[in-house]
C-alpha angles and dihedrals in degrees: 000000000000089000091053091051091050089053090049091049091049091051091049092048089053090049090050090056089058092042092051091047092055093041090054092042093058097038120109089269097043137085093313091056092047091052092046091049092047095049096039094060091051092044092051091050096048094042091050090050090053093044091051087057094044100041104023088244095304095116128053128182119195123193119199123194100206127055130177123220123218090275091057095249116148118229133180099246126131115237122193129211125189126207125190111195090341098309121110114248137161132250090246091062093057118094119251093259092046091052091050092051092046091051090046090052091052095044092051091048091051089051091052091049092049089052094050095047096044095044088230120127115210102206093185126043123195120212122184114209096330093164100059107134094008118121123231095265089051090049090054090051090049090050091053089050091051090049091054094046091047094059108123090008135087093252141230135319106211118191107208137155091193109112093200092060091046088062090061094055120091093204125036130183114198117212122190120198116205131159092358092303127107125207138170113255140176122268090252093052091045094050110014093177091054098229 
């Protein structure tokens, strides 16, 4: 009977080794933290590259992968800090157009990271009305960012109803929606008056 209990204890001790491994792996300092730290550094770099293009270096966004609560416990949450011309600010204090450009910078950076980690290159990116609320100067900066990101790729498809942005684009496809059906049309058919 003692021999049987020793075998049972040995089995439980071996199981505890595996249990402790997985417990440590998914603790705040385990695999999850490693992945967060690995991705956060790349995310910060790519977001800042995009923001430099969109804001001439005036806006910075910094993501941090560890945050401490009021009890000093570390958790794997991502905190975000915003800096305008070196001074900490909040997202709420940015204008509508600045928010849109900042969000665009982050979304494009996340797309780049997803590409690099998946090993899949997305040669064409589709953006639906990314310039809503962005002034003409901001649109020009966005266009420059798209040109940089499109190097060695096929480019971007930007869906926009804004005529001023359409003037910046070298290639435009006009789509007319009528009776719940969309079709590609000529510029003249799309805008017969020529505005």
